[in-house]
Structures are given as C-alpha cells and as structure tokens.
C-alpha positions as CSV (number, residue, x, y, z in Angstrom):
1,M,23.2,-21.5,10.7
2,D,23.8,-24.2,13.3
3,Y,22.5,-27.8,13.7
4,E,19.4,-26.9,15.6
5,Q,18.4,-24.1,13.3
6,I,18.8,-26.3,10.1
7,K,17.0,-29.1,11.7
8,Y,14.1,-26.8,12.7
9,E,13.8,-25.3,9.2
10,L,13.8,-28.7,7.6
11,N,10.9,-29.9,9.8
12,T,8.8,-26.6,9.7
13,S,9.6,-24.7,6.6
14,A,6.6,-24.6,4.2
15,T,8.9,-24.0,1.3
16,L,10.9,-27.3,2.0
17,K,7.6,-29.1,2.6
18,L,6.4,-28.1,-1.0
19,L,9.8,-29.1,-2.5
20,K,9.6,-32.5,-0.7
21,S,6.0,-33.2,-1.4
22,R,5.2,-36.0,-3.8
23,N,3.2,-33.7,-6.2
24,V,5.7,-30.8,-6.2
25,A,5.9,-30.8,-10.0
26,F,2.2,-30.8,-10.3
27,V,1.7,-28.0,-7.6
28,V,4.5,-25.8,-8.7
29,S,3.9,-26.0,-12.5
30,F,0.2,-25.1,-12.0
31,L,0.7,-22.2,-9.6
32,N,3.6,-20.9,-11.6
33,K,1.5,-21.0,-14.9
34,Q,-1.6,-19.2,-13.2
35,F,0.1,-16.7,-11.2
36,K,3.7,-16.0,-12.2
37,E,3.3,-16.4,-16.1
38,T,0.2,-14.3,-16.1
39,H,1.5,-11.8,-13.5
40,R,-1.5,-12.1,-11.4
41,L,-1.5,-11.5,-7.7
42,S,-4.9,-12.9,-6.9
43,I,-7.4,-15.3,-8.7
44,P,-11.0,-16.0,-7.8
45,Q,-11.9,-19.4,-6.4
46,F,-14.2,-20.4,-9.2
47,E,-11.7,-19.4,-11.9
48,L,-8.8,-21.2,-10.2
49,E,-10.9,-24.4,-9.8
50,E,-11.9,-24.4,-13.6
51,K,-8.1,-23.9,-14.4
52,L,-7.0,-26.6,-12.1
53,E,-9.6,-29.0,-13.4
54,S,-8.5,-28.5,-17.0
55,Y,-4.9,-28.9,-16.0
56,S,-5.5,-32.1,-14.2
57,D,-7.4,-33.6,-17.3
58,Y,-4.6,-32.6,-19.5
59,L,-2.0,-34.3,-17.3
60,Q,-4.1,-37.4,-16.9
61,D,-4.4,-37.7,-20.7
62,I,-0.6,-37.7,-21.0
63,Y,0.3,-39.7,-17.7
64,R,-2.3,-42.4,-17.4
65,D,-1.1,-43.6,-14.0
66,L,-1.4,-40.1,-12.5
67,L,-4.1,-40.1,-9.6
68,L,-5.4,-36.6,-8.9
69,Q,-7.9,-35.3,-6.5
70,P,-10.9,-32.8,-7.2
71,P,-9.8,-29.2,-7.5
72,K,-11.6,-27.9,-4.4
73,A,-9.8,-30.6,-2.2
74,Y,-6.4,-29.5,-3.7
75,L,-7.0,-25.8,-3.0
76,N,-8.0,-26.5,0.6
77,D,-5.0,-28.8,1.2
78,W,-2.6,-26.2,-0.3
79,C,-4.1,-23.5,1.9
80,N,-3.6,-25.8,5.0
81,Q,0.0,-26.4,3.9
82,H,0.5,-22.5,3.7
83,W,1.2,-22.7,0.0
84,L,-1.9,-20.6,-0.9
85,R,-3.7,-17.9,1.0
86,K,-7.4,-17.7,0.8
87,T,-9.1,-14.3,1.6
88,F,-12.4,-12.4,0.9
89,D,-11.5,-9.2,-0.8
90,N,-14.7,-6.9,-0.7
91,S,-16.9,-9.7,-2.0
92,D,-18.5,-13.1,-1.0
93,E,-16.4,-15.0,-3.6
94,P,-13.0,-16.0,-2.1
95,V,-9.8,-15.3,-3.9
96,F,-6.5,-17.0,-3.7
97,S,-2.9,-15.6,-3.8
98,L,0.6,-17.1,-3.4
99,T,2.4,-17.2,-0.1
100,P,6.0,-16.2,0.5
101,A,6.8,-19.9,1.0
102,T,5.5,-20.7,-2.6
103,E,7.2,-17.6,-4.1
104,K,10.6,-19.0,-2.6
105,A,10.0,-22.5,-4.0
106,I,9.1,-21.1,-7.4
107,A,12.1,-18.8,-7.4
108,W,14.5,-21.6,-6.5
109,L,13.2,-23.9,-9.2
110,E,13.5,-21.1,-11.7
111,E,17.0,-20.5,-10.8
112,L,17.7,-24.4,-10.9
113,Q,16.2,-24.5,-14.5
114,Q,18.0,-21.6,-15.7
115,R,19.9,-22.6,-19.0
116,E,21.6,-19.3,-19.7
117,A,24.2,-19.3,-22.6
118,F,26.6,-17.5,-20.4
119,V,27.0,-16.4,-16.8
120,G,27.1,-12.6,-16.4
121,T,30.1,-12.4,-14.1
122,E,31.2,-9.0,-15.5
123,S,27.8,-7.2,-14.8
124,R,27.5,-8.8,-11.4
125,F,31.0,-7.7,-10.5
126,L,30.3,-4.2,-11.7
127,Q,27.2,-4.1,-9.7
128,I,29.1,-5.1,-6.5
129,L,31.7,-2.4,-7.2
130,A,28.9,0.2,-7.8
131,L,27.2,-0.7,-4.6
132,L,30.4,-0.6,-2.5
133,K,31.3,2.8,-4.0
134,E,27.8,4.1,-3.3
135,I,28.2,2.9,0.3
136,Q,31.5,4.6,0.7
137,D,30.3,7.9,-1.0
138,R,27.0,8.1,1.0
139,S,28.4,7.2,4.3
140,T,30.8,10.1,4.9
141,V,29.8,13.3,6.7
142,D,33.0,15.0,5.8
143,V,32.0,18.0,3.5
144,E,35.4,18.2,1.9
145,K,35.7,14.6,1.3
146,R,32.1,14.5,-0.3
147,I,33.0,17.4,-2.5
148,A,36.1,15.7,-3.6
149,Q,34.2,12.5,-4.4
150,L,31.7,14.6,-6.6
151,E,34.5,16.5,-8.3
152,K,36.2,13.2,-9.2
153,D,32.9,12.0,-10.7
154,R,32.6,15.2,-12.5
155,D,36.1,15.0,-14.0
156,R,35.5,11.5,-15.1
157,I,32.3,12.4,-16.9
158,Q,34.0,15.6,-18.4
159,Q,36.9,13.4,-19.7
160,E,34.5,11.1,-21.4
161,I,32.5,14.1,-23.0
162,D,35.8,15.4,-24.3
163,Q,36.9,12.1,-25.7
164,I,33.5,11.8,-27.5
165,Q,33.8,15.3,-28.8
166,S,37.4,14.7,-30.1
167,S,36.8,11.4,-31.7
168,G,33.3,11.6,-32.7
169,A,32.6,8.1,-31.5
170,V,30.6,6.7,-28.5
171,E,31.8,3.5,-26.8
172,V,28.9,1.2,-26.3
173,F,28.3,-2.1,-24.8
174,S,28.6,-5.4,-26.9
175,Q,25.5,-7.5,-27.3
176,T,26.8,-10.0,-24.7
177,Q,27.1,-7.1,-22.1
178,L,23.7,-5.8,-22.9
179,Q,22.1,-9.3,-22.7
180,E,23.7,-10.2,-19.3
181,R,22.6,-6.9,-17.9
182,F,19.1,-7.4,-19.2
183,I,18.9,-10.9,-17.6
184,S,20.2,-9.6,-14.4
185,A,17.6,-7.0,-14.4
186,D,14.8,-9.5,-15.1
187,R,16.1,-11.7,-12.2
188,M,16.1,-8.8,-9.7
189,T,12.7,-7.9,-10.8
190,R,11.4,-11.4,-10.0
191,Q,13.0,-11.3,-6.6
192,L,11.5,-7.9,-5.9
193,M,8.1,-9.2,-6.8
194,A,8.5,-12.2,-4.3
195,D,9.7,-9.9,-1.6
196,F,6.5,-8.0,-1.6
197,K,4.7,-11.1,-0.3
198,T,7.0,-11.1,2.7
199,V,6.2,-7.3,3.4
200,E,2.4,-8.0,2.9
201,Q,2.6,-11.0,5.3
202,N,4.1,-8.8,8.0
203,F,1.3,-6.4,7.8
204,R,-1.2,-9.2,7.9
205,A,0.5,-10.7,11.0
206,L,0.1,-7.2,12.7
207,T,-3.7,-7.3,11.8
208,R,-4.0,-10.8,13.4
209,K,-2.2,-9.3,16.4
210,V,-4.8,-6.7,16.7
211,Q,-7.6,-9.4,16.6
212,A,-5.9,-11.6,19.2
213,A,-5.5,-8.6,21.6
214,Q,-9.1,-7.6,21.0
215,I,-10.5,-10.8,22.2
216,E,-8.3,-11.1,25.3
217,K,-10.3,-11.2,28.4
218,D,-10.5,-7.9,30.3
219,S,-8.4,-6.2,27.5
220,R,-8.6,-2.5,27.7
221,R,-9.1,-0.5,24.5
222,G,-6.2,1.9,25.2
223,T,-3.9,-0.9,26.0
224,V,-4.8,-2.8,22.6
225,V,-4.4,0.4,20.5
226,G,-1.2,1.2,22.2
227,K,0.2,-2.2,21.5
228,V,-0.9,-1.9,17.9
229,L,0.5,1.5,17.3
230,D,3.8,0.5,18.8
231,A,4.1,-2.6,16.6
232,D,3.0,-0.5,13.6
233,D,5.7,2.1,14.4
234,A,8.3,-0.6,14.8
235,L,7.4,-2.1,11.4
236,K,7.6,1.2,9.6
237,E,10.7,2.2,11.3
238,S,12.4,-1.2,10.5
239,P,14.9,-1.2,7.6
240,Q,12.1,-3.2,5.7
241,G,9.4,-0.6,6.4
242,Q,11.7,2.3,5.6
243,S,12.8,0.8,2.3
244,F,9.2,0.1,1.3
245,E,8.2,3.7,2.1
246,T,11.0,5.1,0.0
247,F,10.1,2.8,-2.8
248,Y,6.4,3.6,-2.6
249,R,7.1,7.4,-2.8
250,F,9.2,6.7,-5.9
251,L,6.4,4.6,-7.3
252,N,3.7,7.4,-6.7
253,S,5.8,10.0,-8.5
254,E,4.4,10.4,-12.1
255,R,7.6,11.9,-13.3
256,E,9.6,8.9,-12.2
257,R,7.0,6.5,-13.5
258,E,7.1,8.2,-16.9
259,Q,10.9,8.0,-17.0
260,L,10.6,4.3,-16.1
261,K,8.3,3.7,-19.0
262,A,10.4,5.5,-21.4
263,T,13.5,3.6,-20.3
264,I,11.7,0.1,-20.6
265,Q,10.4,1.0,-24.0
266,A,13.9,1.9,-25.3
267,V,15.5,-1.1,-23.8
268,Y,12.9,-3.4,-25.4
269,G,13.5,-1.7,-28.7
270,L,17.1,-2.6,-29.0
271,D,18.1,-4.8,-31.8
272,E,20.7,-6.6,-29.6
273,L,18.0,-7.7,-27.1
274,R,15.4,-8.9,-29.6
275,S,16.2,-12.5,-29.2
276,L,15.5,-12.2,-25.4
277,T,12.5,-9.8,-25.2
278,S,10.0,-12.5,-26.2
279,D,11.2,-14.9,-23.4
280,Y,11.6,-12.1,-20.7
281,T,8.4,-10.1,-20.6
282,L,8.3,-9.3,-16.9
283,L,10.3,-6.1,-17.3
284,R,7.8,-4.8,-19.8
285,Q,5.0,-4.8,-17.3
286,I,7.0,-4.0,-14.3
287,E,5.3,-0.7,-13.5
288,R,1.9,-2.2,-13.4
289,N,3.0,-5.2,-11.5
290,L,4.7,-3.1,-9.0
291,L,1.7,-0.9,-8.4
292,N,-0.5,-3.9,-8.0
293,A,1.9,-5.5,-5.5
294,A,2.3,-2.2,-3.6
295,S,-1.4,-1.7,-3.4
296,H,-1.9,-5.0,-1.8
297,I,0.6,-4.0,0.9
298,V,-1.2,-0.7,1.5
299,K,-4.4,-2.6,1.6
300,S,-3.1,-4.8,4.2
301,N,-2.3,-1.6,6.3
302,H,-5.8,-0.4,5.6
303,Q,-7.2,-3.6,6.9
304,L,-5.3,-3.0,10.2
305,T,-6.9,0.5,10.3
306,E,-10.2,-1.0,9.8
307,K,-9.7,-3.5,12.5
308,L,-8.8,-0.8,14.9
309,R,-12.0,1.2,13.9
310,Q,-14.1,-1.9,14.3
311,M,-12.6,-2.5,17.7
312,L,-13.3,1.0,19.0
313,D,-16.9,0.9,17.6
314,E,-17.5,-2.5,19.3
315,R,-16.3,-1.0,22.6
316,N,-18.3,2.1,22.2
317,M,-21.4,0.0,21.5
318,R,-20.7,-2.1,24.7
319,E,-20.3,1.1,26.7
320,N,-23.5,2.6,25.3
321,R,-25.5,-0.6,26.1
322,R,-24.1,-0.5,29.7
323,V,-25.1,3.2,30.0
324,A,-28.6,2.3,28.7
325,E,-29.0,-0.5,31.1
326,L,-27.9,1.8,34.1
327,I,-30.5,4.4,32.9
328,V,-33.2,1.7,32.9
329,D,-32.1,0.6,36.4
330,V,-32.3,4.3,37.6
331,Q,-35.9,4.5,36.0
332,R,-36.9,1.3,37.7
333,L,-35.8,2.5,41.1
334,A,-37.5,5.8,40.6
335,L,-40.8,4.1,39.9
336,Q,-40.4,2.0,43.1
337,V,-40.3,5.1,45.2
338,A,-42.5,7.3,43.1
339,D,-45.4,6.8,45.5
340,T,-43.5,7.0,48.7
341,A,-43.0,10.4,50.2
342,S,-39.5,11.4,51.1
343,E,-38.9,11.7,54.9
344,E,-36.1,14.3,54.2
345,K,-37.3,17.9,54.1
346,D,-34.7,18.8,51.5
347,F,-34.6,16.1,49.0
348,W,-32.5,18.2,46.5
349,S,-31.4,21.9,46.8
350,I,-29.8,24.0,44.1
351,S,-27.7,27.0,45.3
352,G,-28.1,30.6,43.7
353,A,-31.1,32.3,42.3
354,P,-32.7,31.0,39.0
355,T,-31.8,32.8,35.8
356,I,-34.2,33.4,33.0
357,Q,-33.3,33.2,29.4
358,M,-36.1,34.1,27.0
359,V,-36.1,32.6,23.6
360,M,-36.9,35.9,21.8
361,E,-33.8,37.6,23.4
362,R,-31.6,35.6,21.1
363,P,-30.5,37.3,17.7
364,L,-32.1,35.8,14.6
365,H,-28.6,35.1,13.2
366,P,-25.1,35.3,14.6
367,L,-24.2,37.9,11.9
368,E,-26.4,40.4,13.7
369,A,-24.1,40.4,16.7
370,S,-21.0,40.9,14.7
371,E,-19.8,43.3,12.2
372,V,-19.0,42.3,8.7
373,P,-15.3,42.4,8.0
374,T,-14.1,44.8,5.4
375,F,-10.8,44.4,3.3
376,E,-8.5,47.1,2.2
377,P,-6.9,46.8,-1.0
378,V,-3.0,46.3,-0.9
379,D,-0.9,48.6,-3.0
380,L,2.1,46.5,-3.9
381,T,4.0,49.5,-5.2
382,E,4.3,50.8,-1.7
383,L,5.8,47.8,-0.1
384,D,9.4,47.2,0.7
385,E,11.2,44.4,-0.8
386,E,10.7,42.0,2.1
387,M,7.0,42.5,2.2
388,L,6.6,42.5,-1.5
389,E,8.1,39.1,-1.7
390,A,5.9,37.8,1.2
391,E,2.7,39.1,-0.7
392,L,3.8,37.7,-4.0
393,D,4.5,34.3,-2.2
394,Q,0.9,34.3,-1.1
395,L,-0.3,35.0,-4.6
396,A,1.8,32.1,-5.9
397,R,0.2,29.7,-3.4
398,Q,-3.2,30.1,-5.0
399,F,-4.2,27.1,-6.9
400,F,-7.0,25.2,-8.4
401,V,-8.0,21.5,-8.4
402,D,-7.8,20.0,-11.9
403,E,-10.7,17.5,-12.0
404,A,-9.5,16.1,-15.4
405,F,-6.1,15.2,-13.9
406,L,-7.8,13.5,-11.0
407,A,-10.1,11.7,-13.5
408,D,-7.0,10.3,-15.2
409,R,-5.7,9.1,-11.9
410,V,-8.9,7.2,-11.3
411,D,-8.7,5.6,-14.9
412,L,-5.1,4.7,-14.3
413,A,-5.9,3.0,-11.0
414,L,-8.7,1.1,-12.7
415,E,-6.6,-0.4,-15.4
416,A,-5.6,-3.3,-13.1
417,R,-8.8,-3.6,-11.0
418,A,-12.6,-3.3,-11.4
419,T,-13.2,-1.1,-8.5
420,I,-11.2,1.1,-6.1
421,P,-12.5,2.8,-2.9
422,L,-11.5,6.4,-2.3
423,P,-9.2,5.6,0.7
424,E,-7.1,3.2,-1.4
425,L,-7.0,5.8,-4.4
426,I,-5.5,8.4,-2.2
427,A,-3.1,5.9,-0.7
428,L,-1.9,5.3,-4.2
429,Y,-1.8,9.0,-5.1
430,P,-1.4,11.0,-1.9
431,V,-3.5,14.3,-1.6
432,T,-1.5,17.4,-2.2
433,K,-4.2,20.1,-2.2
434,G,-5.9,19.3,0.8
435,L,-9.7,19.2,1.4
436,P,-10.5,20.6,-2.0
437,E,-8.9,17.6,-3.6
438,I,-11.1,15.2,-1.6
439,V,-14.2,17.4,-2.7
440,A,-13.2,17.1,-6.3
441,Y,-13.0,13.4,-6.1
442,I,-16.5,13.1,-4.6
443,S,-17.6,15.5,-7.3
444,L,-16.2,13.0,-9.9
445,A,-18.0,10.2,-8.4
446,T,-21.3,12.0,-8.7
447,Q,-20.8,12.6,-12.4
448,S,-21.2,8.9,-13.4
449,E,-23.8,6.4,-12.5
450,K,-21.1,3.6,-12.5
451,H,-19.5,5.1,-9.3
452,L,-21.0,4.5,-5.9
453,I,-21.4,6.9,-2.9
454,D,-22.8,5.2,0.1
455,P,-23.6,7.6,3.0
456,S,-24.6,4.7,5.3
457,T,-20.9,3.6,5.4
458,I,-18.2,5.9,6.8
459,D,-14.6,5.8,5.9
460,L,-11.9,7.5,8.2
461,V,-9.0,9.1,6.2
462,E,-6.1,11.2,7.0
463,I,-4.7,13.7,4.4
464,A,-2.0,16.4,4.5
465,G,-3.5,19.9,5.0
466,L,-2.7,23.0,3.0
467,A,-0.7,24.5,5.8
468,E,2.7,23.1,6.5
469,D,3.0,20.1,8.9
470,T,-0.8,19.8,9.4
471,E,-2.8,16.5,9.1
472,L,-6.7,16.4,8.6
473,Q,-8.8,13.5,9.9
474,L,-11.9,13.2,7.7
475,E,-15.1,11.1,8.0
476,L,-16.4,10.6,4.5
477,P,-19.2,8.5,3.1
478,R,-18.0,5.3,1.3
479,V,-16.9,6.4,-2.4
480,V,-16.1,3.6,-4.8
481,F,-15.0,4.2,-8.3
482,S,-15.8,1.6,-10.9
483,R,-14.3,0.8,-14.3
C-alpha cells in the first residue's frame, strides 16, 4: 500500500463510507440482526421494511432525540451506497442481500467487539505450522522424498498407538485448548461466509459485462459470446474459481456432508464446550448455510447462461424478422412484374432430366427396408480370462435410477427454500446416471400437483453422459419443484 492507494480507498471504499457514516451504529446493528444473527442470505422487501420500522420505533422510544427516516427511504439509500443489493429472484417482489462491503464492515466490528477470555495463540501457531508442513509435503515431486514424509507420519502415528496400548491412557486437549480451537473455527466460518459474497459479486460482474457487450452498437453475436466465454474461463481458472470448484465438489459429496454433520454434533456435545455453544451457533448450521451460499453463486452463474441464451434468442429473432422483410420485398417485386412478359427467351433453365418419385413407392415403415437384428447368447464359460473380465465389467455397469433417492435430494434442497428449478437442483447434485436420471426427475415432478412442468418455457442444461468424457446438451420444459 502506498499513499495514493490508501487515499483512493479512503475516498471510494463502500466499507469505509459505512464505518464513517453518522448512522453506522443504526445501520450495522439492524443489518447484522436481520442477516447475520438469523443466518439469512436474502430477505423480501416487505419483510425488511416491517423489521426496520419496528427497530426504528424501538430505538426512538429509548433515544428520544434520534431522528429517523421512513424504512423505504433507508433501504433505497443503502442500495445507492452499495451497502445492500436489491434483486428480483423469480418473483415481482424485490429481495435484499448484503454486499461484500457490508460483510467486511460487520466482520471488522465483530472483531473489534470480541471480548474473549483468552487469545488462542497456541492453536493459531499450530495452524500455521500445519499449513507450512502441508505446503512443504504437497509441493515436492520427488517420489522418494514424498514416501519418506509419509513414512515419518506413519511412524509418528504408530508411536502414539503403541504408547496408548502400553499405558492405557489417551492424551486429550485441556478445556482451554478445546475452547480456543472452537472459537477459531467459528471465526473462520464467519470469514468463509463473508468471502462467498465476493465470489458471487464476481459472477454478477461477469453477467453485467454480457449485458454491456450486448447493447454495444454493431456488436456481433460471436464476438460477444467469445468475450464472455473467455472471461468465464478466466474466472474459473483463477485461484478463486479453482478453490470454489474444489469446495463445491466437496459440498456435493453426501459422504463428506454426513461426516461433517457427525463431527459437528460430536463437538457440540462436549461438556468442555457447553459454556460456549449457546453463544457460538454458526457452526451448528454450517452445512445448510454453506449450501445456501454456494447455491447463490451457482445461481449467479446460471444467470450468466440465461443472459447468453436471451442474447442469442434476440439476435435470432432480429435475423428472422430481417429474412421475413426480404421475403416480403421479393413478393412485392414479383407482383410488380407479374403482368409484364419477360423479353428473355429463357427466364430460368434447369439442367438434367426430371426425376419422378411416386409416394406409393416409399415403404410403409423403415423397418421393412431393414432386417431385424438378432442376438446370440454369450457363453461365459468359453471365454478367455481377458474377454471374461470385459463381459463382467459390462454387466457391472448396468444400473437403475432410484427415484426414492432422488426424491430425498429434492426434499433436502427444499429445506432452505420454497421452490427450486430442475437446472439449479442438478447444479447442487450433479447428474451421474445420464439422461435416465433427468427422466426420473421429470417423472417425480408429474407425481405431485405441487410441482410445476411448463412446456412453454425451455431450459437448456448440460449433463454428463453415460459414456466417459461425454457431455449432453438438453432442451427441457421448465420443471420447478415446490415444498
């Protein structure tokens, strides 16, 4: 940081503007209470206005000299200051969510107000050592060196096992050590939740880039799409994008999520942490909060795809209108010369003799022109070992789609929201069984009146095919699952 950079940040940073505003205590306390304490990512406008009006009345009863504005005026001002973001998510009712600037301001004030009984220097130092060791171990490409590292870890673990077996006692953390690690985990979780806003903002910035390129004069469709895809690839290949992709794969693993739930439940059940668990509740809901935050980022990426599709559709419509206008011009010119005989002897000539194709010459069905294939049974007892292994592998690849398992996925996704479209659902739970799994989802949607299938709206989705390294591009009717 140099002089000019600091001066620029002080003059332009939305976070610093919030911290320097006259009503910073009012703004931060209200937004923290509505969003952070309730672990909500977005709140409808009518609900936020009611909460803001009640909070204003409460403060004015205590502080008589406090002059406050109407709730709607505050919300509009906070959006203009980039402290809140106003969007319309699949409805006419606007919703509000925190911006990265507000997340940073709340996090800084939380850190400022921390009144911890102790500072966890030991756990933080050990975290630093663990990270440095991990960097060292995972940066070497020397096979022998890596094996030596693993053997050293193995010997250390074996030594601890032998010591426990010989003494019959297990060395555990003290209450102080457990508490400082628990508080450190809570702090990192809050920071992770705040970081999601920055990732989401980057995807939204890319969407705005599409809109800006779309309305440029004489912009060509291929140029715009190329720019967007290049920017999208750059974002996904950036350290931030790669880190999020790895995290999202972990979050979509049911085995990892179940292990996370079991670990959290065990931690909150410890007697040594019972005095802290009532004040530090964020970790208890970390799985659902992370899923919601990640789904918002994926939704931002879907909005980018939707903007691309709309842009292509609009260009196609303009091209179709232009073709229709040219056809009308040709028809108009044809009518003008319809009564005028052509002076040219050969107005239009076609080379070659005419061919005749009678309708009745066609077969009634394509099967009449082909033979029905026959299949010979395979005797596995007469195959050599290599062919037998290949045949058994093919048998092992047979599968069925468990609709009950997919229904559980739908119910899990609807725990945190009222509705979820099929593209967002398969973004949360990637398709592993190809097109049959999509058909099963549509079948589930037809089994209940609360779900919606809208054939008039088409969604474009990409899924992994059954064959290795294949992708399927599908045009599906809009399918929306409802709670």
